[in-house]
NUPA-792668 format. One record per residue (C-alpha): residue number from 0; residue in one letter; y, z, x. Coordinates in pm, whole numbers, plus 50000, padded with zeros to 5 digits. Layout:
BEGIN
<nr: NUM; rest: A; yy: Y; zz: Z; xx: X> .
...
This chain:
BEGIN
<nr: 0; rest: M; yy: 50000; zz: 50000; xx: 50000> .
<nr: 1; rest: K; yy: 50341; zz: 49902; xx: 50134> .
<nr: 2; rest: R; yy: 50617; zz: 50164; xx: 50109> .
<nr: 3; rest: T; yy: 50986; zz: 50162; xx: 50194> .
<nr: 4; rest: I; yy: 51125; zz: 50490; xx: 50327> .
<nr: 5; rest: T; yy: 51488; zz: 50497; xx: 50436> .
<nr: 6; rest: I; yy: 51632; zz: 50746; xx: 50687> .
<nr: 7; rest: T; yy: 52010; zz: 50788; xx: 50709> .
<nr: 8; rest: F; yy: 52242; zz: 51014; xx: 50907> .
<nr: 9; rest: D; yy: 52603; zz: 51099; xx: 50819> .
<nr: 10; rest: H; yy: 52787; zz: 51068; xx: 51151> .
<nr: 11; rest: E; yy: 53117; zz: 51174; xx: 50989> .
<nr: 12; rest: G; yy: 53013; zz: 51493; xx: 50813> .
<nr: 13; rest: H; yy: 52725; zz: 51586; xx: 51047> .
<nr: 14; rest: V; yy: 52529; zz: 51725; xx: 50752> .
<nr: 15; rest: G; yy: 52192; zz: 51609; xx: 50879> .
<nr: 16; rest: W; yy: 51933; zz: 51345; xx: 50810> .
<nr: 17; rest: D; yy: 51853; zz: 51212; xx: 50463> .
<nr: 18; rest: V; yy: 51514; zz: 51068; xx: 50366> .
<nr: 19; rest: H; yy: 51498; zz: 50833; xx: 50063> .
<nr: 20; rest: E; yy: 51206; zz: 50673; xx: 49881> .
<nr: 21; rest: N; yy: 51184; zz: 50524; xx: 49530> .
<nr: 22; rest: G; yy: 51512; zz: 50678; xx: 49410> .
<nr: 23; rest: K; yy: 51421; zz: 51025; xx: 49535> .
<nr: 24; rest: C; yy: 51568; zz: 51197; xx: 49838> .
<nr: 25; rest: C; yy: 51571; zz: 51505; xx: 50055> .
<nr: 26; rest: N; yy: 51914; zz: 51551; xx: 50213> .
<nr: 27; rest: G; yy: 52061; zz: 51749; xx: 50500> .
<nr: 28; rest: L; yy: 51747; zz: 51781; xx: 50712> .
<nr: 29; rest: G; yy: 51749; zz: 51871; xx: 51078> .
<nr: 30; rest: W; yy: 51590; zz: 51630; xx: 51328> .
<nr: 31; rest: D; yy: 51255; zz: 51809; xx: 51333> .
<nr: 32; rest: E; yy: 51258; zz: 51854; xx: 50955> .
<nr: 33; rest: M; yy: 51324; zz: 51482; xx: 50905> .
<nr: 34; rest: L; yy: 51033; zz: 51390; xx: 51134> .
<nr: 35; rest: G; yy: 50810; zz: 51636; xx: 50949> .
<nr: 36; rest: Q; yy: 50916; zz: 51488; xx: 50616> .
<nr: 37; rest: I; yy: 50827; zz: 51137; xx: 50732> .
<nr: 38; rest: A; yy: 50490; zz: 51267; xx: 50852> .
<nr: 39; rest: A; yy: 50432; zz: 51444; xx: 50519> .
<nr: 40; rest: L; yy: 50518; zz: 51129; xx: 50324> .
<nr: 41; rest: T; yy: 50295; zz: 50902; xx: 50530> .
<nr: 42; rest: I; yy: 49988; zz: 51117; xx: 50603> .
<nr: 43; rest: S; yy: 49735; zz: 51217; xx: 50338> .
<nr: 44; rest: P; yy: 49852; zz: 51539; xx: 50162> .
<nr: 45; rest: S; yy: 49508; zz: 51688; xx: 50222> .
<nr: 46; rest: R; yy: 49591; zz: 51687; xx: 50594> .
<nr: 47; rest: V; yy: 49947; zz: 51826; xx: 50608> .
<nr: 48; rest: G; yy: 50071; zz: 51949; xx: 50269> .
<nr: 49; rest: N; yy: 50367; zz: 51825; xx: 50068> .
<nr: 50; rest: G; yy: 50667; zz: 51853; xx: 50304> .
<nr: 51; rest: F; yy: 51014; zz: 51898; xx: 50157> .
<nr: 52; rest: A; yy: 51085; zz: 51818; xx: 49794> .
<nr: 53; rest: M; yy: 51187; zz: 51463; xx: 49708> .
<nr: 54; rest: R; yy: 51387; zz: 51448; xx: 49386> .
<nr: 55; rest: T; yy: 51622; zz: 51212; xx: 49209> .
<nr: 56; rest: P; yy: 51989; zz: 51320; xx: 49200> .
<nr: 57; rest: K; yy: 51936; zz: 51428; xx: 48837> .
<nr: 58; rest: E; yy: 51628; zz: 51631; xx: 48935> .
<nr: 59; rest: W; yy: 51822; zz: 51793; xx: 49226> .
<nr: 60; rest: K; yy: 52102; zz: 51893; xx: 48985> .
<nr: 61; rest: K; yy: 51851; zz: 52050; xx: 48746> .
<nr: 62; rest: H; yy: 51672; zz: 52225; xx: 49036> .
<nr: 63; rest: H; yy: 51995; zz: 52370; xx: 49177> .
<nr: 64; rest: A; yy: 52105; zz: 52487; xx: 48831> .
<nr: 65; rest: A; yy: 51770; zz: 52662; xx: 48780> .
<nr: 66; rest: M; yy: 51796; zz: 52829; xx: 49123> .
<nr: 67; rest: E; yy: 52150; zz: 52950; xx: 49046> .
<nr: 68; rest: S; yy: 52040; zz: 53083; xx: 48707> .
<nr: 69; rest: R; yy: 51749; zz: 53267; xx: 48871> .
<nr: 70; rest: R; yy: 51980; zz: 53408; xx: 49141> .
<nr: 71; rest: K; yy: 52220; zz: 53541; xx: 48877> .
<nr: 72; rest: A; yy: 51935; zz: 53694; xx: 48673> .
<nr: 73; rest: E; yy: 51793; zz: 53866; xx: 48983> .
<nr: 74; rest: A; yy: 52139; zz: 54001; xx: 49075> .
<nr: 75; rest: A; yy: 52187; zz: 54136; xx: 48722> .
<nr: 76; rest: E; yy: 51844; zz: 54301; xx: 48737> .
<nr: 77; rest: R; yy: 51932; zz: 54468; xx: 49068> .
<nr: 78; rest: L; yy: 52254; zz: 54601; xx: 48918> .
<nr: 79; rest: R; yy: 52071; zz: 54738; xx: 48612> .
<nr: 80; rest: N; yy: 51826; zz: 54916; xx: 48843> .
<nr: 81; rest: G; yy: 52097; zz: 55047; xx: 49077> .
<nr: 82; rest: I; yy: 51961; zz: 54849; xx: 49373> .
<nr: 83; rest: P; yy: 52234; zz: 54764; xx: 49628> .
<nr: 84; rest: F; yy: 52270; zz: 54408; xx: 49747> .
């Protein structure tokens, strides 16, 4: 099966390497993380695992919103239980 995986680097913002495939991406990776992601995408998952998440921009937005909601709920729970941050 032929696949197209694109690797980009933002030389202006220096935010890291981005890996793109089929409308999904994983942004802001370090050099070693980017290499690991390429390995994870191109080697059988039974050998190396799943690597970093690849999501569409819409999926990333939903993921980040869920993480923020979970963070706020955990902070509220700590406050209710008198646990310092």
